[in-house]
N, C-alpha and C positions, 0 to 999 in steps of 0.2 A: 504494500500500500504506500509506504514511504517513497519507494522508487517511482511509482506512478505520479505521485504528487510532485516529486522533484523534477521529473521529466516534463510535466505540464508547466511548471514554473520556468524552466529553462526555455521551452518552446515559446512561452509568452514573452519572456524577456527579449529574446532575439527577434521577435516580430513587432516590437514596439515601433521601430522606424516605419514599418509598413502601415501600421494602424494610424500613425500620425500623418502620413502622406495621403491616406485614403479619404480625407475630408474634402469632398468636392461639392459641386453644386452646379445647377444650370438655371438660368433665368431668361433664356433667349427664345424668341419665335422668329422665324424667317417668313417674310411676306414678299411676294413678287411685286414688282413696281406697278403692275396693272391692277393689283388688289389694294393698293394704298388708298385710304379714304381720309376725308377731312377730320375724322375723330382722332387721328394721330397727331394733329397740329398741337404743338406745345410739348410733345413727348420726346424723351431722349431716344436717339436712334443711332445706328451705324449703317453705312451704305456699302452694298456689295456691287462693285462696278462690273460691267460686262467686259469680257476678254475680247469679244468680237461681236459683230452685229447679230450673229446667230446664237449667241450665248443668252438664252432666255429660260424662264421658268414660269409656271402658272400656279397660283393659289398659295396656301400656307404650307410650310415645310418645318419639320422638327426632327429631333432624334438624330439617328445616324446620317440621314440625308443632309442635315445641316453641316456636319463636318466634311462631307464629300463635296457639297456645293462650294464651301469656302476653303477648300484645300489649296487652291491656286491663289497666289498673291498677285492680283491684277495691278497694273500700273495705270494711273490716271494723271493728267495734267490739270492742276487747279490754279486759279488766279488768286494770289495772295497780294493784296494791295494792287500795285500795278505790274507785278511780276508773275509770270507763269512758272510754276514749280512742279516738277514731277513727284508724285507720291505713290507708295506701294501700300496695299492693304496689309495690315499686320494682325493676323488672326491668331488667337490663343484659344483654340477649340479642341478640347480633349473629351474622351468618353465620359469622364466623371467631373469635368470642369469646363463650363461654357457660360461665362458671365459677361454681360454687356460691357461693363466698365473696363474689361481687359482688352477689348477690341479697339484698334486705332488705325490711323493712317500715319505713315512715316515718310518724310521727304527722302527722295532718292538723289539729292544733289551731291556734288562732289566733295563737299566739306567733310573731311575725315574725323573732325573733332566733335561737331555738333550737328544735330538734325532737328527739324521742326516736326513735332508730333501733334496730331489732332486727336485729343483724347476724348473730348465731349462734343456732341453734335445734337442740336435740337431742331425739330421740324417746325418751321415758321409759317409756310404756306404751300399750297399745292395748286397747280394749274394743269391743264391738259398736256402741256408740253414741257413744263418745268416744275422743279421743287425749289423752295428757298429754305436754307438752313442757316442756323447761327452756330458757328464753330468756336472752340476754345483752343488756341494755339499755345504750345509750350516749346521751349528750347531745351533739348535733352542731349546729354553727352552720348556720342555714338556708341561707346563701349557699354552703355547702360540699357540700350534698346531691348536686348534679350532678357534683361533682369526682371524678376517678378516685382521688385520694388524699385521704381525709377522715378525719382523726384525730378521735376523739370521746372524751369523758370517760366512763369506765366508771361507770355508775350502780349496777347490781346485777344479780343473777340473779333471774329470776322464773319460778316454775312456773305453767303455765297448763293448764287443762282445757278442751278445745275440742270442741264437738259435731261429729261427723263430717258432719252434714247441711249444714254451712256450708262444707265443704271439697270442692273438685273433685279436687285431686291433690296429690302430693308430689314435690318435686324432690330427688334424691339423687345422690351421686357415682356414676358408673358403676362405679368400683372397689368400691363397697359393694353393688352389685346382684348 
């Protein structure tokens, strides 16, 4: 009996790191751009840009399809102030961890030391051809982009008008759906 108890304690002790890492969560629903409605105005969102004109999806998507849809990091050129800057989608979608606040856009410019990261995005208006979003831009050290904890220097808010034709879908919190 003592041997069995000792064995269980040893097994439990060596599995502590596994149990600590297993704390995940998901709060994201994927909505195709064609399904986006006015009731999402004011909500925090993330945008999944199209890789090509044929890159489309219909309806609401969740679960494993979400990680497959966002597997590729698409590139998009965004106007920041008067300058056009290329950005890549920076998805952090895992089987047990898919949280809206961890999804962002990161500048693809040549600066090796710092990048612009769009961490927050709020839907402000929808028309048939465009969406208007308010974004929050941060300056982040390049070597911290892959880090779970990355503090950035807040730069400014930026209002952007985006053509719906370059957007495949929108990620929103399922509590906002």
